[in-house]
C-alpha angles and dihedrals in degrees: 000000000000115000129195090219091068091061099048121105089220128031097220096051093100094066091058105041120122102183118214112200111216102175141359127190143159111222120207121189116181122211111282094017121127117242108220110204117130128209102275147153121260116228099183136025117285127201117199118189113189115218103170139352128016129295124191128208134188105201108188100301097343128092121206135175122211115203130181113309093018126121133193133193113207120198125222123269096032118124110238138190116189121191147142126225115270090231096049108146099197141062115270115217129170146146122236126194122190109200149143124237090216126038111238119182093215091058098044098093096044103134116225090207090060093039100049121338100070089062097054094104128130092238096054115087103164134022122202117229114269110226090210089072101032099099112151095166099073131092092260097057100082108028098114126041092211139335111310115221119200110189116207094351100119096107126183088256092056092046088053091051090049091050089051092051092050091051091051090044096051091046091060097034098093101035100032126263121277123227091252090053090050089053093049092052091048087051092053091045091052090050090053094047092048087057089058096048107026101054109158116245125245093265090062137036096350092057091047089053090050091047090051091061094043090054093045096049090048092060100033105037089117093062131077101261125202102207095192091059094046094051091042087063088054092060098248137107116244093247094052097043090047087055096050092041092054091046091054101040107018093241136072122256090254092051091047092051090050091049090055094047091050093049091050087048091055091053091049091048088053090058091053101255116158114258094242089053093048091052092055094047095055098046104272109122087179113066093196092055090046090052090049094050091044095054090045092055099039107025092237134078118251091249093052091046091052091048093048092051093048090048092052092048092050 
């Protein structure tokens, strides 16, 4: 699993950070719309959390693609170009947070409009670095070695925290944020960063989450199971949960569920139930699909399996 600690210039930085959140927004780009974000220099850290669609970045000489559920942390003083394909057929939806890992008084009043937003115009392709913001001597200049990509780690809990951050940010945007709002935003930012660097190991929460589905599937294999809804209750995206489940068991949740159903089907066929009846009892409303899966898993059709079992018994 990706871990923020692997991207830090110093191992003990995390014990000292005091994040200052400068800007929070949720970007929506509808199908066919133009995304106006010129080639520019970053002056602070930027978090991008991808909710839906696909977003592409050119970061100095590197190219990355963010898909639904992915997050990336970008360091200051890299050149970035952010874009979507002209022929994109889906809505593009994502959160962005501009922040500093360390609060520095001289940077507190930097205005996001002056730093970035005023340049987001269709006719602007490139923005020259502004010397007022290129300060590579401060504590925020060298926190990350490079950009940090976290695939599939945008959980529902993190989405909830980002939405709360956006709500607090908007409340204080026009009148100026209070110190208490700054502290609340800092707390949420710390919580998000903790998710990137404090991921539990396989012996802990990951294994518990895997065992929850194993227990659930063992009891509910007869039912129509919406895996996305089940995994959502565990606090994971489907992509991320599929990854940790396969690392723990060697198979995906779908494959595991099918294996349980086929094993139960074998037992029912042994007790002389009809194939159609067996299919329904193990969660396959379509007998043809059941037979197809059964043969793929066992190398033999349900009818032939039943016939072989009965022959051996006799």
